N, C-alpha and C positions, 0 to 999 in steps of 0.2 A: 757608552760610546768610546771608542778606541781611535786614536789619532796616530798615524805613523808617518815619520818623516825620515827619508833616507837621503843620501847623497854619494858621490863618487868616492869618498874617502875610505878605502880598503875595508869595505864591509861595515862601515859606521852605521848604526841605526839607532833610532830613538823611538820607543813605543810609550805612549801616555795613555793611562786608563782612568777615565773620570777624574782627573786631577787628584787622584789619590795614590797612583803607583807609576813610577817610571822605569823602564828597562833601557838600558844603554849598551850597545855592542862596540867593539874595537876600543875599550878602555885599556890605557896602558899603564896608568898609575894615579894614585889618590894623592891630592896636594894637602888638602885639610878638610875636616868635616866637623860640624856640630848639629844641634837640632834645627838651626834655621839656614844653614848654608852647606853645601857639599861641593868642593872644587876639585876637579879632577882632570887628567889629560887623557885625550882621545886622538885617533888619528886625524881628527879634523881640527884639533887644536885643544886649548884649555876650555873646559865647560864648567858652568856654574848652575847649580840647581838651587833655587832659593824656596823656602816655604816655613811651614811650622810643623813641629813634631817630626821632622824627618829622621828615618832610621835606614841604615843599610841593611837590607834584607838579605842580600846575596852580593858576594864580591869574589870573582875568580879572575885574577889577573892572568893566568895560564890561558883561560878561554876568552878573556876579554870582555867579561859579562859584569855589569853592574846593576842592581836592582834596588830601588829605594821606595819606601813606603812613607806616607805622610801627606800633609796637604800642600800642594805644589802651587806657588805663585808664579814662578817665572824660571825659565831656562835662558842661558846667555853663552855665546861663544866668544872667545878672545883668540885670534889667530896666532898671535905672538906672545911669549912669556912676558914682554915688556908692558903690554896692553894690561894683562892681568894685575901686575904689580902696581899699576897706576891707580887702581881703585883705592878707595878710602877704607881699606880693611883695617883690622887690630893693629897690626904691626906697623903699617904706614903711619897711624896716628901716634904710636908709641915712639917711633924714631924720627920725628919731625925735628 
């Protein structure tokens, strides 16, 4: 089963295939990534993909395309940079 979510943000599109592959368009930059979380900037704001054994399969910032493989648990948007940094990530715990 394929689920497609779109909105009005400059061609931003999210395609999820069976919770194992996600393709995102209108990607502008990668903030951080590891096998459990990938954080990146899209035209719709900061986006976080959480899961297990996540791997960036394709990244083209020129085309704005990001493809991720792995077990996907959740996707989350933060409209503002300040909202993203309020999460209890690694650096926020280290610099308390």
